[in-house]
C-alpha positions as a LaTeX table, in Angstrom:
\begin{tabular}{lrrr}
\hline
Residue & $x$ (\AA) & $y$ (\AA) & $z$ (\AA) \\
\hline
Unk1 & $-0.01$ & $-0.03$ & $-0.01$ \\
Unk2 & 1.38 & 3.42 & $-0.93$ \\
Unk3 & 1.50 & 6.25 & 1.56 \\
Unk4 & $-1.29$ & 8.06 & $-0.37$ \\
Unk5 & $-3.55$ & 4.96 & $-0.15$ \\
Unk6 & $-2.76$ & 4.56 & 3.55 \\
Unk7 & $-3.68$ & 8.23 & 4.17 \\
Unk8 & $-6.94$ & 7.80 & 2.22 \\
Unk9 & $-7.82$ & 4.64 & 4.22 \\
Unk10 & $-7.11$ & 6.37 & 7.47 \\
Unk11 & $-9.32$ & 9.32 & 6.55 \\
Unk12 & $-12.21$ & 6.93 & 5.69 \\
Unk13 & $-11.73$ & 5.00 & 8.93 \\
Unk14 & $-12.01$ & 8.33 & 10.82 \\
Unk15 & $-15.24$ & 9.02 & 8.98 \\
Unk16 & $-16.62$ & 5.67 & 10.09 \\
Unk17 & $-16.58$ & 6.88 & 13.71 \\
Unk18 & $-18.06$ & 10.23 & 12.78 \\
Unk19 & $-14.81$ & 12.18 & 12.77 \\
Unk20 & $-15.24$ & 15.76 & 11.59 \\
Unk21 & $-13.25$ & 18.20 & 9.49 \\
Unk22 & $-11.17$ & 15.38 & 8.02 \\
Unk23 & $-8.31$ & 16.50 & 5.82 \\
Unk24 & $-5.21$ & 14.93 & 4.34 \\
Unk25 & $-2.15$ & 17.11 & 3.83 \\
Unk26 & 0.40 & 16.02 & 1.28 \\
Unk27 & 3.68 & 17.23 & 2.82 \\
Unk28 & 6.07 & 15.40 & 0.48 \\
Unk29 & 8.96 & 17.71 & $-0.24$ \\
Unk30 & 7.90 & 19.98 & 2.70 \\
Unk31 & 8.69 & 17.55 & 5.54 \\
Unk32 & 11.56 & 15.15 & 6.08 \\
Unk33 & 9.55 & 13.31 & 8.75 \\
Unk34 & 6.55 & 12.00 & 6.88 \\
Unk35 & 4.73 & 12.16 & 3.54 \\
Unk36 & 1.19 & 12.79 & 4.75 \\
Unk37 & $-0.69$ & 14.18 & 7.74 \\
Unk38 & $-4.28$ & 13.20 & 8.31 \\
Unk39 & $-6.12$ & 15.58 & 10.64 \\
Unk40 & $-9.43$ & 14.58 & 12.24 \\
Unk41 & $-11.56$ & 16.44 & 14.75 \\
Unk42 & $-13.80$ & 14.91 & 17.44 \\
Unk43 & $-16.38$ & 16.31 & 19.83 \\
Unk44 & $-15.36$ & 14.45 & 22.95 \\
Unk45 & $-12.49$ & 12.43 & 24.49 \\
Unk46 & $-14.54$ & 9.30 & 24.12 \\
Unk47 & $-15.03$ & 9.85 & 20.37 \\
Unk48 & $-11.35$ & 10.77 & 20.06 \\
Unk49 & $-10.28$ & 7.40 & 21.53 \\
Unk50 & $-12.90$ & 5.49 & 19.47 \\
Unk51 & $-11.58$ & 7.00 & 16.25 \\
Unk52 & $-7.95$ & 6.23 & 17.17 \\
Unk53 & $-8.79$ & 2.65 & 18.24 \\
Unk54 & $-10.85$ & 2.06 & 15.04 \\
Unk55 & $-8.00$ & 3.27 & 12.83 \\
Unk56 & $-5.42$ & 1.17 & 14.65 \\
Unk57 & $-7.60$ & $-1.99$ & 14.72 \\
Unk58 & $-8.81$ & $-1.86$ & 11.14 \\
Unk59 & $-5.46$ & $-1.10$ & 9.64 \\
Unk60 & $-3.96$ & $-4.03$ & 11.50 \\
Unk61 & $-6.75$ & $-6.45$ & 10.66 \\
Unk62 & $-7.64$ & $-5.44$ & 7.10 \\
Unk63 & $-4.30$ & $-4.17$ & 5.76 \\
Unk64 & $-1.66$ & $-5.73$ & 8.12 \\
Unk65 & $-0.45$ & $-2.18$ & 8.88 \\
Unk66 & 1.06 & $-1.86$ & 12.37 \\
Unk67 & 1.38 & 1.42 & 14.18 \\
Unk68 & 4.93 & 2.57 & 14.89 \\
Unk69 & 4.06 & 4.92 & 17.83 \\
Unk70 & 1.00 & 6.33 & 19.63 \\
Unk71 & 0.95 & 9.47 & 21.80 \\
Unk72 & $-1.81$ & 10.92 & 23.97 \\
Unk73 & $-4.49$ & 8.96 & 25.84 \\
Unk74 & $-7.02$ & 9.54 & 28.62 \\
Unk75 & $-7.98$ & 13.17 & 29.07 \\
Unk76 & $-5.82$ & 14.18 & 26.18 \\
Unk77 & $-7.20$ & 16.62 & 23.55 \\
Unk78 & $-4.69$ & 15.35 & 20.95 \\
Unk79 & $-3.85$ & 11.82 & 19.94 \\
Unk80 & $-1.05$ & 11.17 & 17.50 \\
Unk81 & $-0.78$ & 7.92 & 15.51 \\
Unk82 & 2.53 & 7.47 & 13.71 \\
Unk83 & 2.58 & 5.13 & 10.69 \\
Unk84 & 5.95 & 6.51 & 9.49 \\
Unk85 & 4.77 & 7.63 & 6.04 \\
Unk86 & 1.55 & 8.95 & 7.45 \\
Unk87 & 1.07 & 10.75 & 10.78 \\
Unk88 & $-2.43$ & 11.02 & 12.11 \\
Unk89 & $-3.44$ & 13.95 & 14.34 \\
Unk90 & $-6.74$ & 13.46 & 16.17 \\
Unk91 & $-7.93$ & 16.61 & 17.98 \\
Unk92 & $-10.72$ & 17.83 & 20.12 \\
Unk93 & $-12.08$ & 20.78 & 18.09 \\
Unk94 & $-10.83$ & 23.52 & 20.39 \\
Unk95 & $-7.27$ & 22.02 & 20.43 \\
Unk96 & $-7.28$ & 21.80 & 16.66 \\
Unk97 & $-8.02$ & 25.53 & 16.38 \\
Unk98 & $-5.42$ & 26.33 & 18.99 \\
Unk99 & $-2.54$ & 24.42 & 17.34 \\
Unk100 & $-3.57$ & 25.29 & 13.75 \\
Unk101 & $-1.61$ & 22.62 & 11.84 \\
Unk102 & $-3.33$ & 23.65 & 8.67 \\
Unk103 & $-1.90$ & 27.16 & 9.05 \\
Unk104 & 1.62 & 25.77 & 9.80 \\
Unk105 & 1.52 & 23.58 & 6.73 \\
Unk106 & $-0.32$ & 26.01 & 4.44 \\
Unk107 & 2.01 & 25.09 & 1.50 \\
Unk108 & 0.84 & 21.44 & 1.58 \\
Unk109 & $-1.78$ & 20.08 & $-0.80$ \\
Unk110 & $-5.09$ & 19.68 & 1.16 \\
Unk111 & $-7.76$ & 17.05 & 0.47 \\
Unk112 & $-10.96$ & 17.26 & 2.50 \\
Unk113 & $-13.17$ & 14.27 & 3.14 \\
Unk114 & $-16.86$ & 14.56 & 3.96 \\
Unk115 & $-19.71$ & 12.07 & 4.04 \\
Unk116 & $-20.80$ & 13.33 & 0.62 \\
Unk117 & $-17.38$ & 13.08 & $-0.98$ \\
Unk118 & $-16.80$ & 9.55 & 0.44 \\
Unk119 & $-19.94$ & 8.34 & $-1.40$ \\
Unk120 & $-18.76$ & 9.52 & $-4.83$ \\
\hline
\end{tabular}
């Protein structure tokens, strides 16, 4: 699976658990750390953990993709899932606004995923 396909699958798995404001940032050539960021918002800590757990479980079961590192847990407003070529940032909405990763990586190519676009 390519990094682009992995990022796309992660975004769709976030949507399965009703993640919001889902976007993929192509940071190839802009970052030496990873190729893609996937950013997903959630309304609560419970939803944040559910999205992270769903991504981790389904990638392992369906695609044999194992996580390299996970940061942030109980009571955290930000969970990071590191798949080397793709780094997933799961935020509570207020934390996402505060950190503003989209502003920091404004030169990246953005792809937004919504319920409507996922059905196309």
